[in-house]
N, C-alpha and C positions, 0 to 999 in steps of 0.2 A: 503493499500499499504506499504509494508515494505520495508525498504532500506537494502540491504546487507552491512555489514561491518558497521553497525550503531555505531557511537561513543557514543551513550548515553546507559546508562546501562539498564534502564527500563522505562516502559510507565506506569505512575500511572492510576488506574481505576478512572473514574469519574461518578458521577450522575448529570444528568442535567433536571432541571424542570422549570416550569415558574409559576408566579402567575399573578395578573392583571396588574402589572406595571413593573415586573423584570423578568430577566433570572436569575436561580440560578444555580450555579455549586458547587458541594461538591466533594473534592477528600481527600484520606486518606493520611497523611503525618506522619504516626507513625516513630519515630526515625528520623526524618528530622528537622533540625532547621529552623523555619520559616523565620529568618533573612537571610536565603540562599536561598530563594525561590523567584523567579522574576516572577510577573504576568504582562502580557500586552495585550492590545487589540489592534489590528490593522485591519482595513478593515473587521470589524465584525467576526473576528477570535481571539480567546481567546488563549494565548500562557502561559504555565506554565512550568518554567525550575528551576533546581537547583540541589543541590548536597544532597546526603543523607550522614550521617555521617560514616566515616570509623572507624571502631573498630581495634585497633592495635594489641589486643590479637588474633586475628584471624589465624595469622602464626603459632600459636603453636598448633592449633588443626589439626588432621586428620579427614577429614570430610568424612561421609558416604553419606551425604545428604546435599546440600546446596542450600537452596531455599529462604532464606532471600536476598533481593536485596539491593545491596549497589551501590555506585556510582553516576553518574550524571542522571538526567532524564529529559525528555522534552514531553509535549504533547501539540499539537495544536488542537483546537476544533472549528470548524466552527460554528457559531452561528446561531440559526434557524431564526432570525429576526433582523432588524437594531437595534443597542444599542447606548447608549449614554455612550461611554467608559470613558470619563472624570468624570462621576459621580460614576464609580464602587467603591466598597468597598470589601475588603477582611479580614475575621476575621478567626484566628486559634483557634479553641475551642478543647480541649483535642484530639489533633492530626488529627482533620478533619478542612480542609481549607475550608471555605464556602466563594465563591465569589458570590456578589450580583451585578449584572449589569442593570440599568435601561434600559428599552425599549425606543428607540428614540421616541420623541414626535410623529412623523409622522405616527407611526405603532400603537398608542394606539387608541382605538376606541373612536371617538368622536360622542357625541350624539348632534343632531341638533334640536333645539326647532322649532316647527311647528307653525307658526303664522296664523292666520286666518284673511283674509280681509274682513270686513264689506261691 
Protein backbone atom coordinates (compact mmCIF):
# COMPACT_ATOMS: atom_id res chain seq x y z
CA UNK A 1 0.00 0.00 0.00
CA UNK A 2 1.86 3.07 -1.15
CA UNK A 3 0.83 6.49 0.01
CA UNK A 4 0.92 9.25 -2.55
CA UNK A 5 3.00 12.21 -1.49
CA UNK A 6 5.13 10.00 0.71
CA UNK A 7 7.41 12.26 2.72
CA UNK A 8 10.01 9.54 3.00
CA UNK A 9 12.67 9.28 0.33
CA UNK A 10 12.87 5.51 -0.04
CA UNK A 11 12.07 2.18 1.48
CA UNK A 12 15.05 0.01 2.36
CA UNK A 13 14.90 -3.59 1.19
CA UNK A 14 14.90 -6.18 3.94
CA UNK A 15 15.50 -9.88 4.40
CA UNK A 16 13.63 -11.57 7.23
CA UNK A 17 14.17 -15.11 8.46
CA UNK A 18 13.90 -17.04 11.66
CA UNK A 19 15.90 -19.51 13.63
CA UNK A 20 14.79 -21.56 16.61
CA UNK A 21 14.61 -18.64 19.02
CA UNK A 22 14.71 -15.42 17.01
CA UNK A 23 13.31 -13.47 14.12
CA UNK A 24 16.20 -11.87 12.21
CA UNK A 25 15.85 -8.90 9.88
CA UNK A 26 18.71 -7.66 7.73
CA UNK A 27 18.66 -4.44 5.73
CA UNK A 28 21.38 -2.66 3.79
CA UNK A 29 22.38 0.71 5.13
CA UNK A 30 25.19 1.61 2.76
CA UNK A 31 25.98 5.29 3.05
CA UNK A 32 23.79 5.70 6.12
CA UNK A 33 25.12 6.68 9.52
CA UNK A 34 23.90 3.97 11.94
CA UNK A 35 23.66 6.63 14.65
CA UNK A 36 20.90 8.28 12.63
CA UNK A 37 18.85 5.11 12.33
CA UNK A 38 16.00 4.53 14.72
CA UNK A 39 14.74 0.98 15.24
CA UNK A 40 11.63 0.31 17.29
CA UNK A 41 9.16 -2.51 17.87
CA UNK A 42 5.56 -1.93 18.78
CA UNK A 43 2.72 -4.45 18.70
CA UNK A 44 4.90 -6.95 16.84
CA UNK A 45 5.68 -4.45 14.07
CA UNK A 46 9.30 -3.49 13.48
CA UNK A 47 9.93 0.10 12.37
CA UNK A 48 13.21 1.24 10.87
CA UNK A 49 13.62 4.91 10.10
CA UNK A 50 16.47 7.28 9.56
CA UNK A 51 18.36 9.68 7.36
CA UNK A 52 20.79 8.85 4.64
CA UNK A 53 23.61 11.31 4.29
CA UNK A 54 23.20 14.15 1.89
CA UNK A 55 26.27 14.82 -0.20
CA UNK A 56 26.79 18.51 -0.86
CA UNK A 57 28.72 18.24 -4.14
CA UNK A 58 25.59 16.86 -5.80
CA UNK A 59 24.46 20.33 -6.88
CA UNK A 60 27.41 20.73 -9.26
CA UNK A 61 26.64 17.68 -11.35
CA UNK A 62 24.35 17.41 -14.34
CA UNK A 63 22.76 14.02 -13.95
CA UNK A 64 21.89 11.73 -16.81
CA UNK A 65 20.70 9.17 -14.35
CA UNK A 66 20.09 9.43 -10.62
CA UNK A 67 19.35 6.18 -8.88
CA UNK A 68 21.22 6.48 -5.62
CA UNK A 69 18.64 7.18 -3.00
CA UNK A 70 19.20 9.89 -0.47
CA UNK A 71 17.03 11.47 2.12
CA UNK A 72 14.98 9.94 4.85
CA UNK A 73 13.60 6.45 4.83
CA UNK A 74 11.03 4.47 6.74
CA UNK A 75 10.04 0.84 6.77
CA UNK A 76 7.54 -0.91 8.96
CA UNK A 77 7.54 -4.68 8.89
CA UNK A 78 4.84 -6.78 10.54
CA UNK A 79 6.60 -9.61 12.31
CA UNK A 80 5.35 -13.15 11.65
CA UNK A 81 5.07 -14.09 15.30
CA UNK A 82 4.94 -12.52 18.74
CA UNK A 83 8.31 -11.24 19.84
CA UNK A 84 10.06 -10.00 22.95
CA UNK A 85 10.89 -6.51 21.71
CA UNK A 86 12.64 -5.56 24.96
CA UNK A 87 15.40 -8.07 24.26
CA UNK A 88 15.97 -7.16 20.62
CA UNK A 89 19.47 -6.24 19.45
CA UNK A 90 20.71 -4.44 16.34
CA UNK A 91 24.22 -4.71 14.92
CA UNK A 92 25.66 -2.77 12.00
CA UNK A 93 28.23 -4.81 10.14
CA UNK A 94 29.81 -3.46 6.95
CA UNK A 95 26.72 -1.54 5.92
CA UNK A 96 24.23 -4.29 6.81
CA UNK A 97 22.00 -3.70 9.79
CA UNK A 98 21.12 -7.01 11.44
CA UNK A 99 18.26 -6.86 13.93
CA UNK A 100 17.73 -9.94 16.09
CA UNK A 101 14.45 -10.14 17.95
CA UNK A 102 13.80 -13.06 20.31
CA UNK A 103 10.46 -14.78 19.86
CA UNK A 104 8.10 -14.34 22.76
CA UNK A 105 8.33 -17.22 25.25
CA UNK A 106 4.73 -18.22 24.57
CA UNK A 107 5.41 -18.94 20.89
CA UNK A 108 8.47 -21.10 21.40
CA UNK A 109 7.63 -24.79 21.24
CA UNK A 110 7.60 -26.32 24.69
CA UNK A 111 8.33 -29.95 25.09
CA UNK A 112 6.32 -31.69 27.75
CA UNK A 113 7.74 -34.68 29.48
CA UNK A 114 5.36 -37.61 29.60
CA UNK A 115 5.25 -39.29 32.91
CA UNK A 116 4.11 -42.83 33.21
CA UNK A 117 1.93 -43.74 36.14
CA UNK A 118 2.68 -47.06 37.72
